[in-house]
N, C-alpha and C positions, 0 to 999 in steps of 0.2 A: 156246218167246218167248224174248232176253233184252235188257239195253239195249246200247246201247254207246255207255259214257259219254264218248271221244271224237271220234264224230263224232253226237252227240243224237238219234241215231236209238234204235229200236225195230228188231228183224229177227225175224221169222216164220219158223220152221224146219215141215217136213213130216220124218217121217220113211220110213226106207222099209230094211227087214232091218236092217242095219247102214251105213246110210248118213241122210246126211240134207239134202233139199234146201229152200234159202234162195225162199218165195213171197211174200216181203210185207217191206222196207222203211217206215219211217215217219218221221217229228221227233216228238223225242216230245215234244214241246208246252214244250218248256225248256232247261232249259244241266243239266248232267253227269247223267246219269241213271245209279243207284242202285242204282235196287227195277224188280222190277215182282211185278205180283200180281194170277193171276187168279182169276173167281172166276164157275160159272156162264159167261151171253154177256157178262160187262165183266169190262176190263182195265185196273186202275190202273199209274201212274206215277209216279214221285215225283221230281223234279225240284233236284236242291238246289244251286243253285250261279247266278253269274250277277244278276240286277238285283233278281229274283224267285222266290225258291224256293215251288216250287211243286207241286201233288198235280194231275195230265192225266188224264182217262176217258174207255176209246176201248171200240170193239162190236166182238167179231170175232165175222171169217162163218166161221166152222169149212170151208162146203163149198166157198166159193169164194176157204177159204186170204187173206183181205184182214183189215187192221186200218185202221174206219172213227172217228178223231176224232168222241165228243160232243158237238156243238154248246155254246155255250155251258160247256162241264168244268173249264176251268183254276180252277181253282181254290188262293187266293197261300194261302200258311201264315205264324202267325202267327208274327213278327222279322224277315220283310227279311229283307234280306242275313245277320242276325247265327244266323238260322236251320237245321242243319245238320242236314237230313233225313237220316236211311242207309235204315231199311227203307219200307216201303208194305204193310200185313199187313189181312189179314180175322180176325176175332172171331166168334161164335156167339151 
């Protein structure tokens, strides 16, 4: 899985031996996504630009190779346009 900051999308790839196959591409839920983090079946993307910086959550369906935005999962970050998030991570 990768973020595409220039196109504001997330791309999901499947590996095959020594090649990659693009299986899904969805909007990141904001502008300029610099970071993505996966834990279990949940995917979180931080969006670092635009009028509202935010974190957006998705559910990963590995069997179907699809990402689905979770309803009402876009959470604005404190600081508005002054917030400059760079990474989204999980901690134990």
